[in-house]
C-alpha positions as CSV (number, residue, x, y, z in Angstrom):
1,M,228.9,-27.2,127.8
2,K,232.6,-27.8,128.8
3,I,233.9,-25.7,131.7
4,V,237.4,-25.4,133.0
5,L,237.8,-23.9,136.5
6,F,241.2,-22.6,137.7
7,G,241.9,-22.1,141.4
8,S,239.6,-24.9,142.5
9,R,241.2,-25.2,146.0
10,G,240.7,-21.7,147.1
11,Q,237.7,-20.3,149.1
12,L,235.8,-19.3,145.9
13,G,237.0,-22.1,143.7
14,W,235.8,-24.7,146.2
15,E,232.3,-23.3,146.1
16,L,232.4,-22.9,142.3
17,Q,233.0,-26.6,142.0
18,R,229.5,-27.1,143.5
19,S,227.7,-24.2,141.7
20,L,229.1,-24.9,138.2
21,A,228.6,-28.6,138.2
22,P,225.0,-28.5,137.0
23,L,225.9,-26.3,134.1
24,G,228.0,-28.9,132.2
25,E,231.1,-31.0,132.2
26,L,233.4,-29.4,134.7
27,T,237.2,-29.8,134.9
28,A,238.5,-28.3,138.2
29,L,242.2,-27.5,138.3
30,S,244.6,-26.3,140.9
31,T,248.3,-25.5,141.1
32,D,249.1,-29.1,141.9
33,S,246.8,-30.7,139.3
34,A,248.6,-33.8,137.8
35,D,247.2,-33.9,134.3
36,W,247.0,-30.3,133.2
37,A,249.2,-27.2,133.9
38,A,247.4,-24.7,136.1
39,D,250.2,-22.8,137.9
40,F,249.6,-19.1,137.3
41,R,253.2,-18.3,138.2
42,H,254.0,-19.8,134.8
43,P,251.4,-18.2,132.4
44,D,252.9,-19.7,129.3
45,T,252.0,-23.2,130.4
46,L,248.3,-22.4,130.5
47,A,247.7,-22.2,126.8
48,G,248.5,-25.9,126.4
49,T,245.9,-26.8,129.0
50,L,243.2,-24.8,127.3
51,R,244.1,-26.1,123.8
52,G,243.9,-29.6,125.1
53,L,240.6,-29.3,127.0
54,R,238.9,-26.9,124.5
55,P,236.4,-25.5,127.0
56,D,233.3,-23.4,126.2
57,V,233.7,-21.6,129.4
58,I,236.8,-20.7,131.4
59,V,236.4,-19.6,135.1
60,N,239.4,-18.0,136.8
61,A,239.2,-18.2,140.6
62,A,243.0,-18.2,140.9
63,A,244.6,-15.1,142.3
64,Y,247.5,-13.7,144.3
65,T,245.7,-12.3,147.4
66,A,248.4,-11.5,149.9
67,V,247.8,-7.7,149.9
68,D,250.7,-6.7,152.2
69,R,253.2,-9.2,150.8
70,A,252.5,-8.0,147.3
71,E,254.4,-4.8,148.1
72,S,257.6,-6.8,148.2
73,E,256.5,-9.4,145.6
74,A,255.2,-7.1,142.9
75,Q,256.4,-9.2,140.0
76,I,254.7,-12.4,141.3
77,A,251.5,-10.5,142.0
78,H,251.5,-9.1,138.5
79,T,252.3,-12.4,136.9
80,V,249.5,-14.2,138.7
81,N,246.9,-11.4,138.7
82,A,247.6,-9.9,135.3
83,Q,249.8,-11.9,132.9
84,A,248.0,-15.3,133.6
85,P,244.5,-13.9,133.1
86,G,245.7,-12.2,130.0
87,M,246.9,-15.6,128.7
88,L,243.5,-17.1,129.5
89,A,241.7,-14.3,127.8
90,R,243.7,-14.6,124.6
91,E,243.2,-18.4,124.5
92,A,239.5,-17.8,125.1
93,A,239.3,-15.5,122.2
94,A,241.0,-18.0,120.0
95,L,238.7,-20.8,121.1
96,G,235.5,-18.7,121.0
97,A,235.1,-19.5,124.7
98,T,233.7,-17.3,127.5
99,L,236.0,-16.2,130.3
100,L,234.7,-15.4,133.8
101,H,237.3,-13.5,135.8
102,Y,237.1,-12.0,139.3
103,S,238.4,-8.6,140.4
104,S,238.3,-6.4,143.4
105,D,237.1,-3.1,144.9
106,Y,240.9,-2.5,145.3
107,V,241.0,-1.1,141.7
108,F,239.5,2.1,143.3
109,D,241.2,4.5,145.6
110,G,238.7,4.1,148.4
111,S,238.0,7.9,148.8
112,G,234.6,9.3,149.7
113,D,231.7,7.5,151.1
114,A,229.4,6.7,148.1
115,P,229.2,3.3,146.5
116,R,231.1,3.1,143.2
117,D,229.5,1.8,140.1
118,E,231.2,0.2,137.2
119,D,231.9,3.5,135.4
120,A,233.7,5.1,138.3
121,A,237.3,6.1,137.7
122,V,239.9,3.5,138.8
123,A,242.9,4.5,140.8
124,P,244.4,1.6,142.9
125,I,246.5,2.7,145.9
126,N,248.6,-0.5,146.3
127,T,250.4,-3.1,144.3
128,Y,247.7,-5.7,144.7
129,G,245.1,-3.3,143.4
130,R,247.3,-2.4,140.4
131,S,247.8,-6.0,139.6
132,K,244.1,-6.7,139.6
133,L,243.4,-3.7,137.4
134,A,246.0,-4.9,135.0
135,G,244.3,-8.2,134.9
136,E,241.0,-6.6,134.0
137,E,242.6,-4.6,131.3
138,A,244.3,-7.7,129.8
139,V,240.9,-9.5,129.7
140,R,239.1,-6.6,128.1
141,S,241.8,-5.9,125.5
142,S,241.8,-9.6,124.4
143,G,238.5,-9.3,122.6
144,C,237.2,-12.5,124.2
145,R,233.6,-12.7,125.5
146,H,233.9,-12.2,129.2
147,L,232.4,-11.5,132.6
148,I,234.5,-9.5,135.0
149,L,233.0,-9.6,138.5
150,R,234.4,-7.1,141.0
151,T,233.7,-7.9,144.6
152,S,234.8,-7.1,148.2
153,W,235.8,-8.7,151.4
154,V,235.4,-12.4,150.3
155,Y,235.1,-15.0,153.1
156,A,234.2,-18.6,153.6
157,A,234.1,-21.2,156.3
158,R,236.9,-23.0,154.5
159,G,240.5,-21.8,155.0
160,S,241.7,-18.7,156.8
161,N,239.3,-15.8,157.2
162,F,238.6,-12.7,159.3
163,A,236.0,-14.4,161.5
164,R,238.3,-17.3,162.3
165,T,241.1,-14.9,163.1
166,I,239.0,-12.8,165.5
167,L,237.8,-15.9,167.3
168,R,241.3,-17.1,167.8
169,L,242.7,-13.8,169.0
170,A,239.7,-13.2,171.3
171,A,240.5,-16.5,173.0
172,Q,244.2,-15.7,173.3
173,R,244.5,-12.0,174.1
174,D,243.2,-9.6,176.7
175,T,242.7,-6.7,174.2
176,L,241.8,-6.4,170.6
177,R,242.1,-3.4,168.3
178,V,240.2,-3.4,165.0
179,V,239.9,-0.6,162.4
180,D,236.6,1.1,162.2
181,D,237.0,3.5,159.3
182,Q,237.2,0.9,156.4
183,I,233.7,0.3,155.2
184,G,232.4,-2.4,152.8
185,A,230.2,-5.5,152.5
186,P,231.5,-9.0,153.4
187,T,230.8,-11.3,150.5
188,G,230.4,-15.0,151.1
189,A,232.2,-17.3,148.6
190,E,229.1,-19.5,148.5
191,L,226.9,-16.5,147.5
192,L,229.4,-15.3,144.9
193,A,229.7,-18.8,143.4
194,D,225.9,-19.1,143.1
195,L,225.6,-15.7,141.5
196,S,228.4,-16.6,139.1
197,A,226.6,-19.7,137.9
198,H,223.4,-17.8,137.3
199,A,225.2,-15.1,135.4
200,L,227.1,-17.6,133.2
201,R,223.9,-19.4,132.3
202,S,222.2,-16.1,131.4
203,L,225.2,-15.1,129.3
204,Q,225.1,-18.3,127.3
205,R,221.6,-17.4,126.3
206,E,222.2,-13.7,125.9
207,P,225.8,-12.9,124.9
208,A,225.1,-9.1,125.0
209,L,225.3,-9.4,128.8
210,A,229.1,-9.7,128.7
211,G,231.0,-7.0,130.5
212,T,232.2,-5.8,133.9
213,Y,229.9,-5.9,136.9
214,H,230.0,-5.2,140.7
215,V,228.8,-8.1,142.9
216,A,228.4,-7.9,146.7
217,P,225.6,-8.3,149.2
218,T,223.6,-5.2,150.2
219,G,224.4,-3.1,153.2
220,Q,227.7,-2.1,154.7
221,T,229.8,-2.5,157.8
222,S,233.2,-1.8,159.2
223,W,235.8,-4.3,160.2
224,H,235.2,-3.4,163.9
225,A,231.4,-3.9,163.6
226,Y,232.1,-7.2,161.8
227,A,234.4,-8.3,164.6
228,C,231.7,-7.4,167.2
229,R,229.2,-9.6,165.3
230,V,231.6,-12.5,165.3
231,L,232.1,-12.3,169.1
232,D,228.4,-11.7,169.7
233,A,227.7,-15.1,168.0
234,A,230.6,-16.8,169.9
235,A,229.4,-15.4,173.3
236,A,225.8,-16.6,172.5
237,R,227.1,-20.1,172.0
238,G,229.2,-20.1,175.2
239,R,232.5,-20.0,173.5
240,P,235.2,-19.0,176.1
241,L,236.6,-15.6,175.3
242,R,239.1,-13.3,177.0
243,V,237.8,-10.4,175.0
244,G,234.0,-10.0,174.8
245,P,232.0,-8.4,172.0
246,R,232.1,-5.0,173.7
247,G,235.8,-5.2,174.5
248,I,237.1,-4.6,171.0
249,Q,238.8,-1.2,170.7
250,A,237.8,0.7,167.6
251,I,240.8,2.3,165.9
252,A,241.6,4.3,162.8
253,T,243.4,2.8,159.8
254,S,246.2,5.3,160.5
255,D,246.7,3.7,163.9
256,Y,247.4,0.3,162.3
257,P,250.0,0.8,159.6
258,T,250.5,-2.0,157.1
259,P,252.9,-2.4,154.2
260,A,250.0,-1.9,151.7
261,A,247.6,1.1,151.9
262,R,244.0,0.0,152.3
263,P,241.0,1.7,150.7
264,L,238.7,3.3,153.3
265,N,235.6,3.0,151.1
266,S,235.0,-0.4,149.6
267,R,231.3,0.2,148.9
268,L,230.2,-1.2,145.5
269,D,227.0,-0.2,143.6
270,C,225.7,-3.5,142.4
271,A,222.5,-2.4,140.8
272,R,223.7,-3.0,137.2
273,F,224.4,-6.7,138.0
274,A,221.1,-7.3,139.8
275,R,219.1,-5.6,136.9
276,A,221.0,-7.3,134.1
277,F,220.7,-10.8,135.5
278,N,217.3,-10.4,137.2
279,L,218.7,-11.4,140.6
280,T,218.2,-10.2,144.1
281,L,221.3,-9.5,146.2
282,P,220.7,-10.4,149.8
283,P,222.0,-8.4,152.8
284,W,225.5,-9.3,154.1
285,Q,224.4,-10.4,157.6
286,P,222.8,-13.8,156.9
287,G,225.8,-15.1,155.0
288,V,228.2,-14.1,157.8
289,D,225.8,-15.6,160.4
290,R,225.6,-18.9,158.5
291,V,229.4,-19.2,158.3
292,L,229.7,-18.3,162.0
293,A,227.3,-21.1,162.9
294,E,229.5,-23.5,161.0
295,L,232.8,-22.2,162.5
296,L,231.4,-22.3,166.0
297,C,230.5,-26.0,165.7
298,D,234.2,-26.8,165.5
């Protein structure tokens, strides 16, 4: 099986290089790849790459993820998150290839407090969410065999992430304020990559599994509680902090205005994925703790 991975330098793409390697011949591409075009800001160049490599599976881990900046860069966000995936999907259909594409809980409006399943009504409340929804629609309308995995709050030890930011700020500032009314499940890139590889292998054996799924660990937390867990781990390891775990002020989203509106409810019902692929989704805490152990060894 020949696999082409786009976005190989990102948090998820980096882990996918590891998890996809046992499945077949993997070509991992990033924006600066020398031999093949892989810059999603120029979707028309991607067709030549796929026609040249002729993969059996295309994995798209590339995305525009600057949620606030997307409000002033709507066209770039749409190009990267919608037009480029649409191009991949149309080429996948022409090649008879499978496309794995990642989406977000931001396709929903974040109202209520119940986890949303795959059939819930979509209603994004910011530009980023609208661009991700448009990407989903482009993939589905292409007619290619696909997996769309919606997830939430992705993190990894590599690159910038919420935990690293909290550790830095707690060492620099005397006070921290973190929102406590946005609820979701932090999803480790390592876990998401492993689940993706399992799902792709199952799909190759059983094509009827194609479709849209929600994928996240079990349980839920707020950004405030998440931050407290980060500083609990730092304090336990003797990391010098100016703000301790109990010194973080819990605030409402309305007290921390941002250019892009944020969904308050990011809970995803992932039962369909677990059932379809016969997998167990673990709780969110062990993955966060594992990354924290790595970060705190720096």
